[in-house]
N, C-alpha and C positions, 0 to 999 in steps of 0.2 A: 460168663460173668462180667462182661462189658456190658451188658443189658442193664442187667441187675444195679450195676454201678451209676447207669447213665441215669434209675428212677431217683438216687441219691442224692445225685450234683447234675447237673450241666454242663459241667467245669471241669471236668479230669481229663486231658490229653489223651488219646488210646493207648499210646506207648508207656504211662505209668502200667505197673504192676502193683497190685494192691490184694493182699492177701484177704480171705473171704472172712475171717474173721475180723479186722480192722473195723473200726468205729469211724464214720465220716459224716458229721453233719451237715444236713443241706446247705449250701451255699458257700463248702470250700473249694476253691480252686486248688489244683494237683497239675504242675507244667509236666513239660513232656519229661520222660524217662527215670522221674520220679520212683522209689522203691518204698515202701509201707508193709512190713510184716506185722505179724500175728500179736495181738495183745498190742495193738494203738488205737488210742483215738485222737481224733483230732478235732478243735471245737470250730465253732460256728462262725464262717468272717475268715478263718485263717486261709493263707494263701504258699503254697509252693512251687515256687518259680519253675525249676530247672534241675535236675539231678541232685532233689534231696533225697535223701537217708532218713528213714527213719527204723530207726529195730527195736526190736519186742522191749514191750517196759517202757514205752515214751507217750506221754502222755501233755498233747499240746493245747493252749489255752484257746478262749474268743481272738479271735481279730488279731493275730501274729502274722507276720510276714515275714518268709524263710528263705531266701534268698540262693541262687547256686550255690550247691555242692555242699549244703549246712550237713553233718552226720549228726544226729542224735540218737542216745541210747547204744552206743557200743560196749562192748564190754571194760571194765574197768583196767588201767595198766597198774595188776595192784598184783603181784605175787601169793596174797591172802586168799583170792578171786577163786573161787573154785564151781562155778559154774552156776551157783544161786540164784533165784529167780529177783530183781531189783527194778529198779526206776529211774527216769528221770520224765521230773513233774515242771513245765512250764506255764506262769501263767497267762493272764492275757494282755492285749496290747505292746507285744513285746516283737523291736525290728533285729534279726539275726542276719549279719548280713555275709558276704560269701563265705564258704568253707569254715562257719566256725563250726567246731565238733566241743559234744558234751558228752559225758559218761557217765554209764549209768551205776549205781553203786555198791559197794561191794560188803556182803550181809543179807543174809533174805530176808525179803522186804522193805528192804531200805530204800531210799530215796535220794538223788542226786535234785535239788529243789531252787527254781529260777523262779524267782517273784512275776511282777506284772509292771508295765511301763518303762520297761530298758530298753537302753540302744546295747547292742553289741557290736563289735567291727568286723570286721574280715580278717579272717584268719588267726583268731582268740579260740583259746581251748579252757575248760571248765572240766577238769578231773572228777574225779567219783567222789559219794559221798560231802561234797560243799553244799551250803548253802547262801543263795544269791539272794538278796534281798529284793526292793523295786525301786523305779526311779534313778536307776544305778546307769553310770554309761564306762560301757570296759573299750580301748582304744585297740585299734588293729594290733593285732602279735601278740597279745597277752597272753600268759600263759599263768594260770590259778592250779597249782599244785590240790591232791585230795584233801578233804578235811577242811578246807578253811571255810571261813566266814564272813562275807562279804555285806554290810548293814545298807537300812537305807540310804540312798541321794549322793551315796560314795562315785568318785570320779576316779578314774585308773588312766594314766597317759599310754601311749605309744609302747611296747616291748618291755610292760613291766613284766616280773617273774615275781610270784607269790609261793612262802615256801609251804611247804604240807605245813595244817592244824594252825597258819597265821588269822587273824582275825585284823580286819581291815574295818573302823569305826564309820556311825554315820556322819552323813557331811563330811568324809576325810576325803582328800584330793592329793591323790600321786603323783609325783612328775614323770614325763616319758626317761625311760631305759631305766628303772629303778630297780632296786631286788631288796625285797619285802621281805626279811628273815625275822621279823618279829614283829607281833601289833602293832599297828597304828591306831592309836585313840582316835573318838571319834573329834570333828570338829576342827582335826589337824593339817595342815600343809606339812607332806615329807618327799622327800627327792635325795636322793646318790642309793650308789650299792656300796654299804649296805643303805637302805633309808632313812634318814633322821628326821624328824620332825623339824622346822624350824621356824613357824608361826603360826595364829588359828588361821581356818577358809574364811575370813571376813567376809571375802563376796558371795559367798556361799550362804553363808549364814544371811546374808542381808535380804540375798533374792530368795530365804525362804521364811523371811517376817522374823527372826529372831529381831529382839527389841536391842536397841544401841546398851542400857543397861546389861541383857546377860551377855551381850557379846561383850562389853566392857569387864563382866565377872570372869569369862571363858578368859580371856587374854592376862586377866591374873594367874588364874589359876593354869595355865601356859609358861607363865614365867618364873612360879613356885616350882610347876616341873623340869622346865628344860632352862632356866638363865640362873639358877638358883646354887649352893651349895647342898638343896637339901636332895637327899637317897629318895626313890619312887616312895618310900612306907612313912619317911618320913614329909615327904610334901604331901602323900595324900592328909595327911592329920592338919597340917597346916591349911588346907585348903575348905577341911569342914569347920575349921576354928577361926579363919580371919574372912570367909566369903558367904556372902549372904545364898542360903539355899535356893537352889530351880530344881525343876525336873531336869533340864540339860545339864548342872553341875551332877547332879544326882545321878545321871547317866555316865557321864563321864567319870566318875569315880566308883563306880560299879565294874564298868567296864576294867578299869586300873587294876583295881582290886581278885578282878579273875582271870588278867594276863601275869600276874602279881602272882597268883595263885597256881598256875600253870607252869610248864618247862621250859625252857628255855626263851623265855620271853611269850610264849604264844601259849593262849587261853585254851584255846582246844586240845595240847599236847601234854594229854596225861603224864603225870612224873613217873620216871622210871620206879618200879619196884625193891 
């Protein structure tokens, strides 16, 4: 088997254990003591440094870096899971630091999905059935519970905990050691236990090239949502009536409506029957 693997890649350490059915693109580097199970794919240019474990149903994109002790595709920590075949799917150009764990989904054929161009720092955990977008920074010791959604360009500080079914909107930034128990809308800054919105993410919006005009309109929306005597439904109505529409504002309003329609302030959380 080693000779066969050497024809596939010149960069596989002899101590690595690789199932014969695993699909490894040419040029993938696999370091000492890595374990790759059946039904795994690793894309071109990716690097597994040392003691990386890829369990069945894992899909790794191109040019990803998986550092020591990373473990992908473990069975979900979910009492509903009964051994069905499911997946972890990782996009391209991700940096995954030491001892990150990402579990496959509950439900036959379902996925835990992570996009591209993300930085996930040491000891972070992403639970089953999560959807993580692209260009996201997740700092060390972050714990993301099952069925959560993190939108593009979000930033989570160290030791943040995210409740199951919660959503964190695009360009949102969560301060370290916060507990996210409800959805955090896009473009906002939040911190605390439980996390509370306290401003818009001006720096992140400026870096993203969002115009001063739109940034100003988002600040007006923030004030109606969090600095007025209006409830959420009233604030949504006022924003629609008083602030000029933009793609960013439309996205914010859609997100807020979905949160309101969920359960416990979490748009992914189905309301009990």
